[in-house]
Backbone as JSON Lines, residues from 0, in Angstrom:
{"i":0,"aa":"X","n":[122.63,142.01,-90.01],"ca":[123.35,143.02,-89.27],"c":[124.81,143.1,-89.71]}
{"i":1,"aa":"X","n":[125.44,141.96,-89.92],"ca":[126.84,141.97,-90.34],"c":[127.03,142.62,-91.71]}
{"i":2,"aa":"X","n":[125.99,142.5,-92.55],"ca":[126.09,143.08,-93.9],"c":[126.34,144.58,-93.86]}
{"i":3,"aa":"X","n":[125.94,145.23,-92.76],"ca":[126.09,146.68,-92.64],"c":[127.49,147.09,-92.19]}
{"i":4,"aa":"X","n":[128.27,146.14,-91.68],"ca":[129.63,146.43,-91.24],"c":[130.52,146.58,-92.48]}
{"i":5,"aa":"X","n":[131.4,147.57,-92.45],"ca":[132.25,147.88,-93.61],"c":[133.05,146.67,-94.11]}
{"i":6,"aa":"X","n":[133.54,145.84,-93.19],"ca":[134.35,144.69,-93.59],"c":[133.54,143.61,-94.31]}
{"i":7,"aa":"X","n":[132.24,143.58,-94.07],"ca":[131.41,142.53,-94.64],"c":[130.48,143.04,-95.74]}
{"i":8,"aa":"X","n":[130.48,144.34,-95.98],"ca":[129.58,144.93,-96.97],"c":[130.03,144.68,-98.4]}
{"i":9,"aa":"X","n":[131.3,144.33,-98.58],"ca":[131.82,144.09,-99.93],"c":[131.13,142.87,-100.54]}
{"i":10,"aa":"X","n":[130.85,142.9,-101.82],"ca":[130.23,141.73,-102.46],"c":[131.06,140.47,-102.28]}
{"i":11,"aa":"X","n":[130.41,139.41,-101.88],"ca":[131.09,138.13,-101.71],"c":[131.86,137.98,-100.42]}
{"i":12,"aa":"X","n":[131.8,138.97,-99.52],"ca":[132.58,138.9,-98.29],"c":[131.87,138.14,-97.18]}
{"i":13,"aa":"X","n":[130.58,137.93,-97.32],"ca":[129.81,137.29,-96.25],"c":[129.0,136.15,-96.83]}
{"i":14,"aa":"X","n":[129.04,135.03,-96.16],"ca":[128.21,133.89,-96.56],"c":[127.51,133.35,-95.32]}
{"i":15,"aa":"X","n":[126.23,133.63,-95.21],"ca":[125.44,133.08,-94.11],"c":[125.03,131.67,-94.5]}
{"i":16,"aa":"X","n":[125.32,130.73,-93.66],"ca":[125.01,129.33,-93.97],"c":[123.94,128.83,-93.01]}
{"i":17,"aa":"X","n":[122.73,128.81,-93.49],"ca":[121.64,128.31,-92.67],"c":[121.53,126.8,-92.86]}
{"i":18,"aa":"X","n":[120.82,126.15,-91.98],"ca":[120.67,124.7,-92.03],"c":[119.37,124.31,-91.34]}
{"i":19,"aa":"X","n":[118.94,123.1,-91.62],"ca":[117.78,122.51,-90.96],"c":[118.33,121.63,-89.84]}
{"i":20,"aa":"X","n":[118.02,121.96,-88.61],"ca":[118.59,121.25,-87.46],"c":[118.24,119.76,-87.46]}
{"i":21,"aa":"X","n":[117.25,119.36,-88.25],"ca":[116.85,117.95,-88.3],"c":[117.72,117.15,-89.27]}
{"i":22,"aa":"X","n":[118.54,117.84,-90.06],"ca":[119.42,117.16,-91.02],"c":[120.57,116.48,-90.31]}
{"i":23,"aa":"X","n":[121.14,115.51,-90.99],"ca":[122.35,114.85,-90.52],"c":[123.5,115.86,-90.5]}
{"i":24,"aa":"X","n":[124.33,115.81,-89.47],"ca":[125.43,116.75,-89.32],"c":[126.38,116.7,-90.51]}
{"i":25,"aa":"X","n":[126.64,115.5,-91.01],"ca":[127.55,115.37,-92.15],"c":[126.97,116.04,-93.39]}
{"i":26,"aa":"X","n":[125.65,115.96,-93.56],"ca":[125.01,116.62,-94.7],"c":[125.13,118.13,-94.58]}
{"i":27,"aa":"X","n":[124.97,118.64,-93.37],"ca":[125.08,120.09,-93.14],"c":[126.51,120.55,-93.44]}
{"i":28,"aa":"X","n":[127.49,119.8,-92.95],"ca":[128.89,120.18,-93.18],"c":[129.27,120.02,-94.65]}
{"i":29,"aa":"X","n":[128.7,119.05,-95.34],"ca":[128.94,118.9,-96.78],"c":[128.41,120.11,-97.54]}
{"i":30,"aa":"X","n":[127.24,120.6,-97.14],"ca":[126.67,121.79,-97.78],"c":[127.56,123.01,-97.5]}
{"i":31,"aa":"X","n":[128.09,123.11,-96.29],"ca":[128.99,124.21,-95.94],"c":[130.25,124.13,-96.81]}
{"i":32,"aa":"X","n":[130.77,122.92,-96.99],"ca":[131.96,122.73,-97.83],"c":[131.68,123.17,-99.26]}
{"i":33,"aa":"X","n":[130.51,122.81,-99.78],"ca":[130.15,123.23,-101.14],"c":[130.06,124.75,-101.25]}
{"i":34,"aa":"X","n":[129.57,125.4,-100.19],"ca":[129.52,126.86,-100.16],"c":[130.93,127.44,-100.19]}
{"i":35,"aa":"X","n":[131.84,126.85,-99.42],"ca":[133.23,127.33,-99.4],"c":[133.88,127.19,-100.77]}
{"i":36,"aa":"X","n":[133.59,126.1,-101.46],"ca":[134.15,125.88,-102.79],"c":[133.56,126.88,-103.79]}
{"i":37,"aa":"X","n":[132.24,127.02,-103.78],"ca":[131.57,127.88,-104.76],"c":[131.81,129.37,-104.52]}
{"i":38,"aa":"X","n":[131.71,129.8,-103.28],"ca":[131.79,131.24,-103.0],"c":[133.21,131.73,-102.79]}
{"i":39,"aa":"X","n":[134.07,130.88,-102.22],"ca":[135.41,131.34,-101.83],"c":[136.54,130.57,-102.49]}
{"i":40,"aa":"X","n":[136.2,129.67,-103.4],"ca":[137.2,128.92,-104.17],"c":[138.19,128.15,-103.29]}
{"i":41,"aa":"X","n":[137.69,127.61,-102.17],"ca":[138.53,126.79,-101.29],"c":[138.77,125.45,-101.98]}
{"i":42,"aa":"X","n":[140.01,124.97,-101.94],"ca":[140.39,123.68,-102.54],"c":[140.78,122.72,-101.42]}
{"i":43,"aa":"X","n":[140.66,121.43,-101.7],"ca":[140.92,120.41,-100.69],"c":[141.93,119.39,-101.18]}
{"i":44,"aa":"X","n":[142.68,118.81,-100.23],"ca":[143.64,117.76,-100.57],"c":[142.91,116.42,-100.66]}
{"i":45,"aa":"X","n":[143.64,115.36,-100.9],"ca":[143.04,114.03,-101.07],"c":[142.39,113.5,-99.79]}
{"i":46,"aa":"X","n":[142.77,114.06,-98.65],"ca":[142.16,113.66,-97.38],"c":[140.91,114.48,-97.05]}
{"i":47,"aa":"X","n":[140.6,115.45,-97.92],"ca":[139.42,116.28,-97.68],"c":[139.66,117.48,-96.79]}
{"i":48,"aa":"X","n":[140.93,117.8,-96.53],"ca":[141.27,118.95,-95.69],"c":[141.62,120.13,-96.59]}
{"i":49,"aa":"X","n":[141.2,121.31,-96.15],"ca":[141.38,122.52,-96.96],"c":[142.85,122.87,-97.15]}
{"i":50,"aa":"X","n":[143.14,123.36,-98.33],"ca":[144.46,123.91,-98.63],"c":[144.44,125.4,-98.28]}
{"i":51,"aa":"X","n":[145.59,125.96,-98.05],"ca":[145.7,127.38,-97.71],"c":[145.17,128.21,-98.88]}
{"i":52,"aa":"X","n":[144.26,129.15,-98.57],"ca":[143.66,129.96,-99.63],"c":[144.15,131.4,-99.62]}
{"i":53,"aa":"X","n":[144.72,131.84,-98.51],"ca":[145.15,133.23,-98.4],"c":[144.05,134.18,-97.96]}
{"i":54,"aa":"X","n":[142.84,133.67,-97.77],"ca":[141.73,134.49,-97.28],"c":[141.74,134.48,-95.76]}
{"i":55,"aa":"X","n":[141.01,135.41,-95.17],"ca":[140.81,135.42,-93.73],"c":[139.34,135.13,-93.46]}
{"i":56,"aa":"X","n":[139.09,134.06,-92.71],"ca":[137.72,133.67,-92.39],"c":[137.41,133.98,-90.93]}
{"i":57,"aa":"X","n":[136.28,134.58,-90.71],"ca":[135.74,134.83,-89.38],"c":[134.51,133.94,-89.26]}
{"i":58,"aa":"X","n":[134.57,132.95,-88.4],"ca":[133.49,131.98,-88.27],"c":[132.68,132.3,-87.02]}
{"i":59,"aa":"X","n":[131.38,132.41,-87.2],"ca":[130.49,132.73,-86.09],"c":[129.39,131.68,-86.06]}
{"i":60,"aa":"X","n":[129.21,131.03,-84.92],"ca":[128.15,130.03,-84.78],"c":[127.42,130.21,-83.47]}
{"i":61,"aa":"X","n":[126.12,130.0,-83.49],"ca":[125.3,130.11,-82.29],"c":[124.63,128.77,-81.98]}
{"i":62,"aa":"X","n":[124.7,128.36,-80.73],"ca":[124.06,127.14,-80.24],"c":[124.52,125.95,-81.09]}
{"i":63,"aa":"X","n":[123.6,125.25,-81.75],"ca":[124.02,124.12,-82.57],"c":[124.94,124.57,-83.7]}
{"i":64,"aa":"X","n":[124.75,125.78,-84.18],"ca":[125.65,126.33,-85.18],"c":[127.06,126.45,-84.66]}
{"i":65,"aa":"X","n":[127.21,126.68,-83.35],"ca":[128.53,126.72,-82.73],"c":[129.18,125.33,-82.77]}
{"i":66,"aa":"X","n":[128.38,124.3,-82.52],"ca":[128.91,122.93,-82.62],"c":[129.33,122.62,-84.05]}
{"i":67,"aa":"X","n":[128.51,123.04,-85.0],"ca":[128.85,122.82,-86.41],"c":[130.11,123.57,-86.8]}
{"i":68,"aa":"X","n":[130.25,124.8,-86.31],"ca":[131.45,125.59,-86.57],"c":[132.67,124.88,-86.01]}
{"i":69,"aa":"X","n":[132.56,124.39,-84.78],"ca":[133.65,123.67,-84.13],"c":[134.03,122.44,-84.93]}
{"i":70,"aa":"X","n":[133.04,121.68,-85.39],"ca":[133.32,120.48,-86.18],"c":[133.93,120.84,-87.53]}
{"i":71,"aa":"X","n":[133.47,121.92,-88.15],"ca":[134.03,122.35,-89.43],"c":[135.52,122.66,-89.28]}
{"i":72,"aa":"X","n":[135.87,123.31,-88.2],"ca":[137.28,123.62,-87.93],"c":[138.05,122.34,-87.65]}
{"i":73,"aa":"X","n":[137.5,121.46,-86.81],"ca":[138.18,120.22,-86.44],"c":[138.39,119.32,-87.66]}
{"i":74,"aa":"X","n":[137.46,119.34,-88.59],"ca":[137.56,118.49,-89.79],"c":[138.36,119.14,-90.91]}
{"i":75,"aa":"X","n":[138.81,120.37,-90.71],"ca":[139.68,121.02,-91.7],"c":[138.95,121.54,-92.92]}
{"i":76,"aa":"X","n":[137.69,121.94,-92.77],"ca":[136.97,122.5,-93.92],"c":[137.54,123.84,-94.33]}
{"i":77,"aa":"X","n":[138.22,124.51,-93.41],"ca":[138.95,125.74,-93.69],"c":[140.35,125.54,-93.12]}
{"i":78,"aa":"X","n":[141.36,125.87,-93.89],"ca":[142.74,125.7,-93.42],"c":[142.95,126.54,-92.16]}
{"i":79,"aa":"X","n":[143.64,125.97,-91.18],"ca":[143.82,126.67,-89.9],"c":[144.51,128.02,-90.06]}
{"i":80,"aa":"X","n":[145.38,128.16,-91.05],"ca":[146.05,129.45,-91.27],"c":[145.12,130.5,-91.87]}
{"i":81,"aa":"X","n":[143.99,130.06,-92.41],"ca":[143.02,130.99,-92.99],"c":[141.97,131.46,-91.97]}
{"i":82,"aa":"X","n":[141.98,130.88,-90.8],"ca":[140.98,131.23,-89.79],"c":[141.5,132.41,-88.98]}
{"i":83,"aa":"X","n":[140.83,133.56,-89.16],"ca":[141.21,134.76,-88.42],"c":[140.63,134.72,-87.01]}
{"i":84,"aa":"X","n":[139.38,134.24,-86.9],"ca":[138.74,134.22,-85.6],"c":[137.56,133.25,-85.63]}
{"i":85,"aa":"X","n":[137.33,132.58,-84.52],"ca":[136.17,131.72,-84.33],"c":[135.4,132.26,-83.14]}
{"i":86,"aa":"X","n":[134.13,132.55,-83.36],"ca":[133.27,133.05,-82.28],"c":[132.13,132.05,-82.1]}
{"i":87,"aa":"X","n":[132.08,131.44,-80.91],"ca":[131.04,130.47,-80.59],"c":[130.11,131.1,-79.55]}
{"i":88,"aa":"X","n":[128.88,131.33,-79.94],"ca":[127.89,131.94,-79.06],"c":[126.98,130.86,-78.48]}
{"i":89,"aa":"X","n":[126.96,130.74,-77.17],"ca":[126.11,129.79,-76.45],"c":[126.26,128.35,-76.96]}
{"i":90,"aa":"X","n":[127.51,127.87,-77.11],"ca":[127.65,126.48,-77.54],"c":[127.23,125.56,-76.39]}
{"i":91,"aa":"X","n":[126.51,124.5,-76.67],"ca":[126.08,123.61,-75.58],"c":[127.14,122.59,-75.17]}
{"i":92,"aa":"X","n":[128.41,122.97,-75.19],"ca":[129.48,122.06,-74.8],"c":[129.33,121.62,-73.34]}
{"i":93,"aa":"X","n":[129.21,122.56,-72.46],"ca":[129.21,122.24,-71.04],"c":[127.93,121.55,-70.61]}
{"i":94,"aa":"X","n":[126.81,121.94,-71.21],"ca":[125.55,121.35,-70.81],"c":[125.26,120.01,-71.46]}
{"i":95,"aa":"X","n":[125.99,119.66,-72.5],"ca":[125.71,118.42,-73.2],"c":[126.99,117.65,-73.54]}
{"i":96,"aa":"X","n":[127.87,117.4,-72.57],"ca":[129.13,116.76,-72.93],"c":[128.95,115.35,-73.49]}
{"i":97,"aa":"X","n":[127.99,114.6,-72.97],"ca":[127.81,113.24,-73.48],"c":[127.25,113.24,-74.89]}
{"i":98,"aa":"X","n":[126.31,114.13,-75.16],"ca":[125.75,114.22,-76.52],"c":[126.84,114.66,-77.49]}
{"i":99,"aa":"X","n":[127.64,115.64,-77.09],"ca":[128.71,116.12,-77.97],"c":[129.75,115.02,-78.2]}
{"i":100,"aa":"X","n":[130.07,114.28,-77.15],"ca":[131.03,113.19,-77.29],"c":[130.52,112.17,-78.31]}
{"i":101,"aa":"X","n":[129.24,111.87,-78.29],"ca":[128.66,110.91,-79.23],"c":[128.78,111.43,-80.66]}
{"i":102,"aa":"X","n":[128.6,112.73,-80.85],"ca":[128.73,113.31,-82.18],"c":[130.16,113.13,-82.68]}
{"i":103,"aa":"X","n":[131.13,113.29,-81.79],"ca":[132.54,113.22,-82.16],"c":[133.06,111.8,-82.3]}
{"i":104,"aa":"X","n":[132.33,110.81,-81.88],"ca":[132.83,109.44,-81.93],"c":[133.11,108.96,-83.35]}
{"i":105,"aa":"X","n":[132.53,109.63,-84.33],"ca":[132.74,109.22,-85.72],"c":[134.17,109.44,-86.16]}
{"i":106,"aa":"X","n":[134.35,110.21,-87.22],"ca":[135.69,110.4,-87.79],"c":[136.41,111.63,-87.25]}
{"i":107,"aa":"X","n":[135.8,112.32,-86.27],"ca":[136.42,113.51,-85.71],"c":[136.84,113.23,-84.27]}
{"i":108,"aa":"X","n":[138.12,113.42,-83.94],"ca":[138.54,113.2,-82.55],"c":[137.85,114.19,-81.63]}
{"i":109,"aa":"X","n":[137.46,113.71,-80.48],"ca":[136.77,114.54,-79.5],"c":[137.81,115.26,-78.65]}
{"i":110,"aa":"X","n":[137.65,116.57,-78.41],"ca":[138.64,117.32,-77.64],"c":[138.58,117.06,-76.14]}
{"i":111,"aa":"X","n":[137.61,116.28,-75.69],"ca":[137.52,115.96,-74.27],"c":[136.85,114.6,-74.13]}
{"i":112,"aa":"X","n":[136.99,114.04,-72.96],"ca":[136.32,112.78,-72.64],"c":[135.17,113.09,-71.7]}
{"i":113,"aa":"X","n":[134.05,112.38,-71.81],"ca":[132.93,112.69,-70.94],"c":[133.29,112.44,-69.48]}
{"i":114,"aa":"X","n":[132.82,113.26,-68.66],"ca":[133.02,113.15,-67.23],"c":[131.87,113.86,-66.55]}
{"i":115,"aa":"X","n":[132.04,114.13,-65.32],"ca":[131.0,114.85,-64.59],"c":[130.89,116.26,-65.19]}
{"i":116,"aa":"X","n":[129.68,116.69,-65.58],"ca":[129.54,118.04,-66.17],"c":[130.19,119.1,-65.28]}
{"i":117,"aa":"X","n":[130.97,119.95,-65.91],"ca":[131.66,121.01,-65.18],"c":[133.0,120.6,-64.64]}
{"i":118,"aa":"X","n":[133.36,119.32,-64.78],"ca":[134.65,118.87,-64.27],"c":[135.76,119.28,-65.23]}
{"i":119,"aa":"X","n":[136.98,119.18,-64.78],"ca":[138.12,119.58,-65.63],"c":[138.16,118.77,-66.91]}
{"i":120,"aa":"X","n":[137.71,117.51,-66.84],"ca":[137.78,116.68,-68.05],"c":[136.79,117.11,-69.11]}
{"i":121,"aa":"X","n":[135.74,117.86,-68.73],"ca":[134.77,118.3,-69.74],"c":[134.9,119.76,-70.12]}
{"i":122,"aa":"X","n":[135.65,120.54,-69.35],"ca":[135.69,121.97,-69.64],"c":[137.07,122.51,-69.94]}
{"i":123,"aa":"X","n":[138.13,121.7,-69.86],"ca":[139.46,122.25,-70.07],"c":[139.63,122.81,-71.49]}
{"i":124,"aa":"X","n":[138.88,122.27,-72.46],"ca":[138.99,122.77,-73.83],"c":[138.37,124.14,-73.98]}
{"i":125,"aa":"X","n":[137.56,124.57,-73.0],"ca":[136.89,125.86,-73.08],"c":[137.77,127.01,-72.61]}
{"i":126,"aa":"X","n":[138.88,126.7,-71.97],"ca":[139.72,127.76,-71.38],"c":[140.67,128.33,-72.38]}
């Protein structure tokens, strides 16, 4: 559907990144990084964070894809100045705070601490 929109119809303007939900999250994000390098010539510093490319990225993720999008942004796979918009559709943040917290325990800081679902400690990042 996005391919039909004038802004995304240009060759090379859209990259749909599918994944197998059974894969390790780091493997999925590594594949996304390789796509960014190959399709959009994104470069990274020695810490693995994206350098400014001058492009405008519109990131759209649904459900688990929303979590992956959030992690990609948090890990700096795209420079923050290159992100025009992030759209998260039905992210399971509120319904799965403990599961999400466990995902973030690795090398990515978690934007919230687990608490009672729906409490300020689990939803303030959503506002």
